C-alpha positions in Angstrom: 8.5 -13.6 1.1 6.0 -12.1 3.1 4.5 -16.5 4.3 8.6 -16.7 6.0 8.2 -12.8 7.4 4.7 -14.1 9.1 5.0 -14.1 12.5 8.7 -13.6 12.1 10.3 -9.7 12.3 7.8 -6.6 11.4 7.0 -6.1 7.7 6.0 -2.0 6.9 3.9 -1.9 3.2 3.2 1.4 2.4 0.9 2.3 -0.5 -1.5 4.9 -1.7 -3.6 2.0 -3.1 -6.6 0.8 -0.8 -7.2 -3.0 -0.4 -9.8 -3.6 -2.6 -7.1 -2.1 -5.9 -4.5 -4.8 -4.4 -5.4 -7.5 -7.0 -4.8 -4.9 -9.9 -0.9 -5.4 -8.5 -1.2 -8.9 -7.6 -3.0 -9.9 -10.8 -4.4 -12.6 -8.2 -7.5 -11.9 -6.4 -6.6 -14.9 -3.9 -3.3 -14.3 -4.0 -4.3 -10.7 -3.2 -6.3 -12.1 -0.6 -3.7 -14.3 1.1 -1.0 -11.1 1.0 -3.6 -9.1 2.7 -4.7 -12.0 5.3 -1.1 -12.2 6.4 0.4 -8.8 6.2 -2.8 -7.6 8.3 -2.6 -10.3 11.1 -1.9 -8.8 14.7 -1.3 -5.0 12.9 -1.1 -1.9 13.2 -3.0 -0.5 10.6 -1.9 3.4 9.7 -4.1 5.3 7.4 -2.6 8.8 6.9 -5.3 9.9 4.1 -5.8 9.4 0.4 -4.0 12.2 -0.7 -0.1 12.0 -1.6 1.7 14.4 -2.1 4.6 13.3 -3.9 1.4 13.1 -6.5 0.4 16.5 -5.5 4.0 18.3 -6.2 3.8 16.4 -9.1 1.0 17.7 -10.8 1.9 21.1 -9.2 4.6 21.1 -11.4 3.2 19.6 -15.0 0.9 22.9 -14.5 3.5 25.1 -13.6 3.1 25.9 -10.2 5.8 26.3 -7.5 5.0 23.9 -4.2 
């Protein structure tokens, strides 16, 4: 999928995992490196922080807290 879109169309990827943990999702470190290489070539990388609003809301609900 990424190879077919490379340099043709915009691709957005959203994740809470840093690049160092992507091999756990993709299962193969070489595949992970190839995908990261393709999607970061001439890219704009936007990091919004490490805190997930949805994760924190879920944790608060489980503890019986309101948002």
